[in-house]
C-alpha positions in Angstrom: 13.6 -5.9 2.5 10.6 -5.3 4.6 7.2 -4.2 2.7 4.1 -2.7 3.9 1.1 -3.1 1.9 -1.8 -0.6 2.3 -4.8 -2.4 0.6 -8.1 -0.8 -0.2 -10.3 -3.1 1.9 -13.5 -2.5 -0.3 -11.7 -3.3 -3.7 -13.4 -5.6 -5.7 -10.0 -7.1 -6.5 -9.1 -7.6 -2.8 -9.4 -11.4 -3.0 -7.5 -11.5 -6.2 -4.5 -9.7 -4.5 -4.5 -12.0 -1.6 -4.5 -15.0 -3.8 -2.1 -14.0 -6.5 0.1 -11.0 -5.2 0.6 -11.8 -1.5 2.0 -15.0 -1.8 4.5 -14.1 -4.3 5.8 -11.2 -1.9 5.9 -13.4 1.0 8.1 -16.1 -0.9 10.8 -13.2 -1.1 10.3 -10.3 1.3 9.0 -9.8 4.9 5.5 -8.6 4.1 2.6 -7.3 6.2 -0.7 -6.3 4.7 -2.6 -3.7 6.2 -6.4 -3.1 5.0 -8.5 0.0 5.1 -11.6 -0.3 6.7 -12.8 3.4 6.7 -12.1 6.6 4.5 -9.0 7.8 6.2 -7.5 4.7 7.1 -4.7 4.6 4.3 -3.3 7.8 5.9 -2.8 6.4 9.4 -1.6 3.2 8.2 1.0 4.7 5.8 2.1 6.9 8.5 2.7 4.0 10.9 4.3 2.1 8.1 6.8 4.8 8.2 7.3 5.1 12.0 7.9 1.2 11.8 10.7 1.6 9.5 9.5 -0.5 6.5 11.6 -0.1 3.4 8.9 0.0 0.7 5.3 0.9 1.0 2.8 -0.6 -1.6 -0.2 1.4 -2.4 -2.8 -1.3 -3.6 -5.7 0.6 -4.6 -7.1 3.5 -6.8 -6.1 7.1 -6.9 -7.9 8.0 -3.6 -5.8 5.2 -1.5 -2.4 6.5 -3.2 -3.4 9.8 -2.3 -3.8 9.0 1.4 -0.8 6.9 1.4 1.4 10.0 -0.1 0.1 12.0 2.6 0.5 9.6 5.3 4.3 9.3 4.3 5.0 13.1 3.8 2.7 15.2 6.3 4.9 16.0 9.3 8.1 14.5 7.6 9.1 17.2 5.3 12.4 17.2 6.3 13.0 13.5 6.4 15.8 12.1 4.2 15.5 8.3 4.3 11.5 7.8 3.7 10.5 4.4 2.5 10.0 3.9 -1.4 6.6 3.8 -2.8 5.2 1.4 -5.2 1.8 1.6 -6.9 -0.2 -1.5 -7.6 -3.6 -0.5 -9.0 -6.6 -2.4 -7.9 -9.2 0.4 -7.5 -11.9 1.8 -9.6 -9.9 4.9 -10.4 -6.2 4.3 -11.4 -5.4 7.5 -13.3 -1.9 8.1 -11.9 -1.0 4.4 -12.9 -2.3 5.1 -16.3 0.0 8.3 -16.7 3.2 6.1 -15.6 1.9 2.7 -17.4 1.9 0.9 -14.2 0.4 -2.4 -14.7 -1.9 -4.5 -12.3 0.6 -7.7 -12.7 2.1 -9.6 -9.9 5.0 -10.8 -11.9 5.8 -7.3 -12.9 5.6 -6.1 -9.5 8.1 -8.6 -8.4 10.5 -7.7 -11.1 10.1 -4.0 -10.1 11.0 -4.9 -6.5 14.0 -6.6 -7.5 15.6 -4.6 -10.3 14.3 -1.1 -10.2 16.2 1.9 -8.9 14.1 4.6 -7.0 13.1 7.5 -9.1 12.0 11.0 -7.5 8.9 12.6 -8.6 7.3 15.9 -8.0 4.7 16.6 -5.3 1.9 19.1 -5.6 0.4 21.0 -2.7 -3.1 22.2 -2.2 -3.6 24.8 0.4 -7.4 25.1 0.5 -10.1 26.6 2.8 -12.3 24.2 5.1 -15.8 24.0 5.8 -15.1 25.9 9.0 -13.3 28.8 7.3 -9.8 27.5 8.3 -6.9 27.0 6.2 -5.5 23.4 5.6 -3.2 21.9 3.2 -2.9 18.5 1.4 -0.2 16.9 -0.9 -1.0 15.3 -4.2 0.7 13.5 -7.0 -1.7 13.5 -10.0 -4.6 16.0 -10.5 -6.2 18.6 -8.5 -9.3 20.3 -9.9 -12.2 22.4 -9.2 -15.8 22.4 -11.0 -17.7 19.2 -11.9 -14.9 17.0 -10.6 -15.6 17.8 -6.8 -19.3 17.5 -7.3 -18.8 13.9 -8.7 -16.7 12.9 -5.7 -19.4 14.4 -3.3 -22.1 12.4 -4.9 -19.9 9.2 -4.7 -19.2 9.9 -1.1 -23.0 10.5 -0.4 -24.0 7.2 -2.1 -24.2 3.8 -0.3 -22.6 2.3 -3.2 -24.7 -0.6 -3.1 -23.9 -1.5 -6.8 -20.2 -1.0 -6.3 -17.9 2.0 -6.6 -17.5 2.0 -10.4 -21.3 2.0 -10.9 -21.7 4.6 -8.4 -18.9 6.7 -10.1 -20.6 6.7 -13.7 -23.8 7.6 -12.4 -22.7 10.5 -10.6 -20.8 11.7 -13.5 -24.1 11.5 -15.6 -26.2 13.3 -13.0 -23.4 16.0 -12.5 -23.3 16.6 -16.3 -27.0 17.7 -16.2 -27.0 19.6 -12.8 -24.0 21.3 -12.5 -24.2 25.2 -13.5 -20.8 26.9 -14.6 -19.7 29.5 -12.0 -17.4 32.3 -12.3 -13.8 31.6 -11.1 -10.7 33.6 -11.3 -7.1 32.0 -11.7 -4.0 33.7 -11.1 -0.4 32.8 -11.7 2.7 34.9 -12.0 2.5 34.6 -15.8 -1.0 34.3 -16.9 -4.7 35.2 -15.5 -8.0 33.9 -16.4 -11.6 34.4 -15.3 -14.8 33.2 -16.7 -17.5 30.8 -16.0 -16.1 27.5 -15.5 -17.1 23.7 -15.9 -13.7 22.4 -15.0 -10.2 23.3 -14.3 -7.8 20.6 -13.7 -4.0 21.0 -12.4 -2.1 18.1 -13.5 1.2 16.7 -12.2 -0.1 13.6 -14.0 -1.9 13.3 -17.4 -5.2 11.7 -16.6 -8.2 11.9 -14.2 -11.8 11.2 -14.0 -11.2 7.7 -15.2 -9.1 8.2 -18.2 -9.7 11.8 -19.2 -6.2 13.1 -20.6 -6.1 16.8 -19.6 -2.3 17.2 -19.9 -0.9 15.0 -23.0 2.5 16.0 -22.3 2.6 16.0 -18.4 5.9 14.7 -16.8 5.6 14.1 -13.1 9.3 15.1 -12.6 9.4 18.3 -14.5 8.6 20.6 -11.8 5.6 22.0 -13.7 1.9 21.7 -13.2 0.0 21.4 -16.3 -3.4 23.4 -16.4 -6.7 22.4 -18.3 -9.4 24.9 -18.3 -12.7 24.0 -19.7 -14.9 27.2 -19.4 -18.5 27.8 -20.4 -18.7 24.7 -22.6 -22.1 23.1 -23.2 -23.1 19.7 -21.8 -23.2 18.2 -25.3 -19.8 19.6 -26.1 -18.3 18.4 -23.0 -19.7 14.8 -23.7 -18.5 14.9 -27.3 -15.2 16.2 -26.4 -14.7 13.4 -23.5 -14.0 10.8 -26.5 -10.9 12.5 -27.9 -9.9 13.4 -24.3 -9.8 9.7 -23.6 -7.7 9.2 -26.4 -5.0 11.8 -25.2 -5.8 14.3 -28.0 -5.7 18.2 -27.5 -9.1 20.0 -27.6 -9.7 22.8 -30.1 -12.5 25.0 -28.6 -12.7 28.7 -27.9 -13.6 27.7 -24.3 -10.7 25.3 -23.7 -7.3 26.4 -22.8 -4.1 24.4 -21.9 -1.6 26.5 -19.5 1.5 25.6 -17.6 2.6 27.1 -14.1 4.4 26.0 -11.0 1.6 27.8 -8.7 -2.1 29.0 -9.2 -4.3 31.1 -6.7 -8.1 30.2 -7.5 -11.1 32.0 -5.9 -14.8 32.2 -7.1 -18.1 34.3 -6.5 -19.8 31.3 -5.1 -19.0 28.3 -2.9 -16.7 26.1 -5.3 -15.2 22.9 -3.9 -11.8 21.4 -4.6 -10.4 17.9 -4.7 -7.4 16.0 -5.3 -6.6 12.7 -6.8 -10.4 11.7 -6.0 -10.3 13.0 -2.4 -12.5 15.8 -1.5 -10.4 18.5 0.2 -12.6 21.6 1.1 -13.5 25.0 -1.1 -11.9 28.0 -2.5 -10.1 30.3 -2.1 -7.1 27.9 -2.7 -3.7 27.8 -3.9 -2.2 25.0 -5.9 1.7 24.9 -6.2 4.7 22.4 -6.6 6.6 21.8 -3.5 10.3 21.3 -3.0 9.5 17.7 -1.8 10.2 14.9 -3.9 8.5 11.3 -3.7 10.5 8.2 -3.9 9.0 5.7 -6.0 10.0 2.4 -7.7 8.5 2.7 -11.3 8.7 0.6 -14.4 
């Protein structure tokens, strides 16, 4: 079996990965490690790994690395039948998809997974969004796409020099966004329900967690053909902070401005410019459509 590892080159756990994980892989499998050096490297490296006919691609990083690897595997190959199996090894600052599926950062369990696991097939979401130039583009996602505060946090992180590390930068960006973001009117339309109002955040989940451990879809299953919507309307900053504690514990929030919905497709529009992100990657802005695709992602899972 030939394995390509796409490793987040700025991860603080990079040295650990080379010291503990790579030697174990190379004892058993033909393994090549490809490091990301800039923002979109994981996409191009994963695409090249598919063209080179690797059997397995390991996304060693956080949700952003995983997002790019998924798109590198799938984009332009929607009709392919024999794509490599994907494995997630969480070494990034945000590992919310790994949290949903209980994927550990454990080299021994990784080896057991490669030796014993049969591939499973997970749903793939798609975001059709508007670019800054006003054109239309699309991106696949496997965990969560959202609008509101989330994209603003991602934008702040991208504009930072991250001098004190990605995790510190992320948390500072969350805090500043809490107190600077002003809810705007957003319209959400589906085939079975509609919503309009001032919005703090709207997250559409294939997985259950986003934002470093906030559980917005406690019952989400990434293979049920359904997207879970979490709508947090005109909630005060203090309430949002207060409810972040039960969210991290996987509990439902009971508030007149918080709603849980299901759909297979949702159309989003806004009165002012509203950004959209998926799996920690800033995509573009509204209007946008988020939907489940007919595609399936082949993965090795615990």
